[in-house]
N, C-alpha and C positions, 0 to 999 in steps of 0.2 A: 550532353545537353545541360545537365545539372551544373557542371563546372562553368559552362558558358554563362548561365544565368547568374551564378555567384560572382563570376568575374565582372560582369556588367554592373551588378549591384555594388560591388566594391569600388569599381571605377567611378560610378555616379556619386557614392558617398564621399570619396576622396575629393572629387571635383567640387561638390557642394561645400565640403569642409574648407578647402583651399579658397574658394570664392568668398565664403563668409569671413575667413581670416584676412584676406586681401581687402575686402570691403570694409572691415572694421579698421584696419590700419590706415587705409586711405581716407576714411572718414575723419579720423582723429588728426591726421596730418593736413588734410586739405580744408578742414572746417566744414565739409559737406556732410549732410545727413546720409547715412547708408540707405541704399535703394530698398532693401528688404524691410528696414525700419519704417520708411515712408509707406510701403505697402501695408505693413501690419497696422500702422496708425490709421491709414485711410479705411481699412476694413473695420477696425474696432471702434473708431470714433468718426464714423461717416457723417455725423451731423455737427461736427466741430466747426467753429468759425474763427476768424482772426488768428490763424495758426502762425506762430513764430517759433523758430528753432534756435537752440543754443547748444554748442558743443564745447566741452572742456576736456581736460586730460582724463576724466573718469566717466562722464555721462553724455548722452544725447537727450536733450530735454525739449519737449514740445510744450509751449505755453499757448493756451487757446481758450475759447469760450464754449461752454456746453450749456445749452438752455439759458443763454445770456448770463452765465455765472463763470468767473475765472476758474480755470482748471489747468493741470499740467500732467503730462505723462513722461515717465522716466525710463530710459533704456540704457543699458551699459554699452561699452564699446565692442562687446561681442554680439551686439545687436539683439540682446534679449530684453524683453519687456519686463520691468520690475514692478511698477505701480502707477496708478493714475489717481489723482486726488482732486478735490474741488473745494475752493474756499467757501466757508459758510459764515454768514453773519450771525451774531448772537441772538438776534430776534427770530432766526429760523431754526435755532438749536432747541433741543428738548428742554422744556421748562423745569421738569423734574430734575434732570441732570444739572441744569444751571443753578437751581436752588441748592442742591447738595454740594456743588462746587463752592458756591458762595458761603455756605455754612461752614465747610471744612477749611477753606482758604480765605477767610475774611481778610479784607484789605488787599488781596491780590487782584491784579487787573488781567483780564483776558487779552492776550496779545494776538492770538490767531486760533481759528478753529478750521481744521481741514477734515473733509470726509473722504474715506477711502472708497473710491467708486469702482475700482477694478484692480484685480491681481492676476498674475498669470495662472493658467489652468493647472500648472504643475507646481504651484507655490507650496513649499515644503513645511511651512509652519502653520499654526492655526490661522485659518482664513479670517482676516479682519475686514473684509468687504462690508460696507455699510456702517462701520465703526467710525468714530471721530477721534482725532488727535487734537488735544487742547493744550495750548501753550499759555502758561500763567507767569506773571512777573510781579514781584513785590520788591520792597527796599532790601529785604534780606536774601531772597532766593528766586530762582527760576524753576518752575515745575512743569513737567510734561505729563499729561494724563491721557489714558486711553479709555474712551467711553463707548461701551457696546450699544447696539441698537435697543437693548433692554434697559439702558441707563445704568448698567454696572460700571463703576469707576475704578480704574487701576492706575496707581502711580507708576510711571515708567522711569522717570528720573527726577531728582530733586537736587539742584546745585546751589549751595550757599555761596554768597559773595564774600 
């Protein structure tokens, strides 16, 4: 009996693994979003509107609106959820963080602010959900900052031109 149960479990896991691999390859080749990605997305972002999908050689990306704000969710070709972010306007961003950024990077212009709205439950690094990624540009360099919900600012990259 024990062997039968283990055999069935092994067969099911192989079938699921093969289906995921087949689904992934066919999604990339056909340009269609994988079925289980669509199911995951519908479950996690049930209130999303205006959803549009894009597939390239590395990712399956959903562009959508969440609470009338632009957002996107990123999945790899193995159909694993990676991150969901939402575009934030400077007026909606923390005034304290904005002042600190302007003081530290005088003359730099904010290109984009995105808020991490979701990460996978098995995310292996420090969970940055609720944090903001801020892209700055000046005549000399481009800077990417990570701003925590507590307004702590970390420079992620700084590229001089």
